[in-house]
N, C-alpha and C positions, 0 to 999 in steps of 0.2 A: 677627744684629744684635739687641741688646736691644730690647724693646718701648718705644715712646715714645708717651705720651698727651699730647695737645695741650690742656691745661687753660687755656691763655692765649688760645685761639682765634686762633692765628697764621694769617696767610694762607698758602696753599700754597707759595709761593716761600720764605718765611721758614722755614716748617716743614721744607722740604726741606734748607735750609742747616744748620739745627740737627741734623737727622737725619744728614746727611753728617759733621758734626763729631763727633758722639757715637758713630758707628757702631763705632769700635774699642774702646769702653768695655765690654768683656765681663767685666772683673773690677774689683774695688775698687782693686787695685794700679794698673791702667791709668788709672782716674779720678783717683787721687791724683797720679800722674805728670803727667797732663794739667793739673791745677790748679797744679802747681809750675812749669809752663812759661809762656811768654808768652801762651798761648792762652786762659787762663781766670783768673778771680779765685780767691781762697782758698776753702777750705771754710768756710762760715758756721757750720754746726752739724752735730753728729751726734746724732740722737735715738735713744735706745735703746728698742726696742719690747719686747724680751724678751732673754734671755741669748744668743740666736742671731741676732736680726734687728735691724738698724739702718737708719735713713734718713739718708742723707748729703745735706745741702743745700749746693748750690754756687751762688754768685752768678755768673750768666752775664754777659750784656751787655744793654744797652738796658732795664734794669729787670727782666729775666727771671731766674728761678731754676730750676735743675735739681735734682730730687730723685731720688736713686738709692736704691732699696729693695734692701738687701743681706742675704743670709742666710749 
């Protein structure tokens, strides 16, 4: 499972729910497929860090955002 950092200070039960939902997101392809499903909102932004690294910002729910660091 990809690492998950809790910058939003979610309580343990809410963090466990997010962790369970994003557990299959081992590749950017899976993240994008998930955002196209009913489970998530669209990708908000893709931030280019350099020619190989991008941050993918996804609007989640309840005002939360998920940021995927991709290489």
